MARBAMAR-458883 format. One record per residue (C-alpha): residue in three letters; x, y, z. Coordinates in steps of 0.2 Angstrom, whole numbers, plus 5000, padded with zeros to 4 digits. Example, Ala and Ser with C-alpha at 12.3 -4.5 7.8 and 13.67 -1.06 7.14 Angstrom:
! residues 2
> ALA  5062  4978  5039;
> SER  5068  4995  5036;
This chain:
! residues 209
> MET  5000  5000  5000;
> ILE  5006  5018  4996;
> TYR  5000  5031  5007;
> LEU  5000  5049  4999;
> ILE  4998  5064  5010;
> GLY  4997  5081  5001;
> GLY  4993  5099  5005;
> PRO  5001  5116  5007;
> PRO  5016  5119  5019;
> ARG  5013  5120  5037;
> CYS  4997  5110  5038;
> GLY  5004  5094  5047;
> LYS  5009  5083  5033;
> THR  5026  5078  5041;
> THR  5018  5076  5058;
> LEU  5005  5064  5051;
> ALA  5017  5055  5040;
> ARG  5028  5051  5056;
> GLU  5014  5046  5066;
> LEU  5007  5035  5052;
> SER  5024  5027  5050;
> ARG  5025  5023  5069;
> ARG  5008  5015  5069;
> LEU  5011  5005  5053;
> ALA  5029  5002  5055;
> ILE  5033  5007  5037;
> PRO  5044  5020  5031;
> TYR  5039  5038  5025;
> VAL  5048  5048  5012;
> PRO  5046  5067  5011;
> ALA  5044  5072  4993;
> ASP  5057  5086  4997;
> TYR  5070  5072  4998;
> LEU  5065  5066  4981;
> MET  5065  5084  4975;
> SER  5083  5086  4980;
> VAL  5088  5071  4969;
> ILE  5078  5077  4954;
> THR  5083  5095  4954;
> PRO  5101  5093  4948;
> TYR  5094  5084  4932;
> ILE  5084  5099  4927;
> PRO  5094  5110  4915;
> ARG  5100  5126  4924;
> GLU  5092  5137  4910;
> ASP  5075  5130  4913;
> MET  5076  5132  4932;
> LYS  5066  5149  4932;
> GLU  5052  5142  4922;
> ARG  5051  5125  4929;
> LEU  5055  5128  4947;
> PRO  5049  5145  4950;
> HIS  5047  5144  4969;
> TRP  5065  5136  4971;
> TYR  5071  5150  4960;
> ALA  5063  5164  4970;
> ARG  5070  5156  4986;
> VAL  5087  5156  4979;
> LYS  5085  5174  4972;
> THR  5080  5181  4989;
> GLU  5093  5171  4999;
> LYS  5079  5161  5008;
> SER  5073  5177  5017;
> ASN  5054  5177  5019;
> ASP  5054  5196  5021;
> ARG  5063  5198  5004;
> LEU  5053  5184  4996;
> TYR  5036  5191  5001;
> ALA  5041  5209  4997;
> GLU  5045  5204  4979;
> TYR  5031  5191  4976;
> THR  5013  5190  4981;
> PRO  5006  5175  4991;
> GLN  4996  5170  4975;
> GLU  5012  5171  4964;
> ILE  5021  5160  4977;
> VAL  5006  5147  4977;
> ASP  5007  5147  4958;
> GLY  5026  5143  4959;
> TYR  5022  5128  4970;
> LEU  5009  5122  4958;
> VAL  5021  5123  4943;
> GLU  5035  5114  4953;
> ALA  5023  5100  4957;
> GLU  5021  5096  4939;
> SER  5040  5098  4936;
> TYR  5044  5086  4950;
> TRP  5030  5074  4947;
> PRO  5038  5062  4934;
> GLY  5052  5058  4946;
> ILE  5040  5056  4961;
> LYS  5028  5045  4951;
> ASN  5042  5034  4945;
> PHE  5047  5031  4963;
> ILE  5029  5027  4968;
> VAL  5027  5015  4953;
> TYR  5043  5006  4956;
> ALA  5038  5004  4975;
> LEU  5021  4997  4969;
> HIS  5029  4984  4957;
> ASP  5041  4978  4970;
> GLU  5026  4977  4982;
> GLN  5034  4989  4995;
> ASP  5024  4999  5007;
> PHE  5028  5018  5008;
> ILE  5021  5034  5015;
> ILE  5025  5049  5004;
> GLU  5021  5067  5010;
> GLY  5024  5084  5002;
> ALA  5017  5100  4994;
> GLN  5022  5092  4978;
> LEU  5007  5080  4978;
> ARG  4994  5089  4967;
> PRO  4976  5082  4967;
> ASP  4975  5081  4948;
> LEU  4991  5072  4947;
> VAL  4987  5060  4961;
> ARG  4970  5056  4954;
> ALA  4978  5052  4937;
> LEU  4990  5040  4946;
> LEU  4977  5031  4955;
> ALA  4967  5029  4939;
> ALA  4982  5022  4931;
> GLU  4988  5010  4944;
> GLY  4972  5005  4954;
> GLU  4964  5015  4968;
> GLU  4965  4999  4979;
> ARG  4984  5001  4980;
> PHE  4983  5018  4988;
> LYS  4977  5028  5002;
> ALA  4977  5047  4999;
> LEU  4973  5062  5010;
> PHE  4976  5081  5008;
> LEU  4978  5092  5023;
> CYS  4974  5111  5023;
> LYS  4972  5126  5035;
> SER  4961  5141  5037;
> GLY  4958  5155  5049;
> GLU  4967  5168  5059;
> ASP  4976  5156  5070;
> ILE  4988  5152  5056;
> VAL  4999  5167  5061;
> SER  5000  5162  5079;
> GLY  5005  5144  5074;
> LEU  5019  5150  5063;
> LYS  5026  5161  5077;
> ALA  5024  5147  5090;
> SER  5033  5134  5080;
> GLN  5048  5125  5089;
> VAL  5053  5115  5074;
> PRO  5072  5117  5072;
> GLY  5077  5127  5057;
> ASP  5059  5131  5053;
> TRP  5058  5139  5036;
> ALA  5043  5150  5041;
> GLN  5053  5159  5054;
> ARG  5069  5162  5044;
> ASP  5071  5181  5042;
> THR  5053  5184  5045;
> SER  5046  5200  5053;
> ASP  5029  5202  5061;
> GLU  5023  5210  5044;
> THR  5028  5195  5034;
> TYR  5019  5182  5045;
> PRO  5002  5187  5039;
> LYS  5008  5185  5021;
> ILE  5014  5168  5024;
> ALA  4997  5164  5032;
> GLN  4988  5171  5016;
> MET  4999  5160  5005;
> ILE  4994  5144  5016;
> GLU  4975  5149  5015;
> THR  4976  5152  4996;
> TYR  4985  5136  4993;
> SER  4972  5127  5004;
> ALA  4957  5134  4995;
> MET  4965  5128  4979;
> ILE  4968  5111  4986;
> ARG  4950  5109  4992;
> GLU  4944  5114  4975;
> GLY  4955  5101  4967;
> CYS  4951  5087  4979;
> LEU  4932  5091  4976;
> ARG  4934  5089  4957;
> CYS  4945  5074  4959;
> GLY  4935  5065  4972;
> LEU  4949  5065  4985;
> PRO  4947  5067  5004;
> THR  4953  5083  5013;
> LEU  4955  5087  5031;
> ASP  4956  5105  5039;
> THR  4969  5104  5053;
> SER  4966  5122  5059;
> ASP  4958  5118  5076;
> ASP  4963  5105  5089;
> PHE  4978  5099  5079;
> PRO  4982  5083  5090;
> ARG  4965  5077  5088;
> LEU  4964  5080  5070;
> ILE  4980  5071  5067;
> GLU  4973  5056  5076;
> GLU  4957  5058  5065;
> ALA  4968  5058  5049;
> VAL  4977  5042  5055;
> ALA  4961  5034  5057;
> VAL  4955  5039  5039;
> LEU  4971  5032  5032;
> VAL  4971  5016  5041;
> SER  4953  5012  5039;
């Protein structure tokens, strides 16, 4: 069985993947790890077009203040969506090889787009997958970003009080697009905005049912 956990950044995908991995005793693979393997094989002259979010992060030296001063939350979301398509052939190949070898994996990441996941399930058989997309909404996103104690948290890197609401807007905008995409594709979503520990337990229950 392949478990796919998608959604915007900072919605609990990694937390859910780790808990599911612990419960099921199977490995989880962040799509970011696969992304790091794929990126060097994308021609440098194509980086700006095919990896716009990566390009913007490099251009602004991974400073959130600089990134969100130069790009709107919608532009950043659009960059994530383009990158998802650029990385998908490599991620999909990893998944297909795992299926053919009858290996169980949990794969999580913002690179999993509802339309791409739906096409994969249609091609390889829905019975071989469990998929769930997480999202967030509401004014508590900002306080959650500030309160994070994750070591090296990207959301706190060179981030002023004025920038946190812009990151929150990006997460909400991305979440709305994920909900719409999942509705069109018939994939489940879960909003993790309130009572996060309980909702992670609910998400685990959905995936193992």
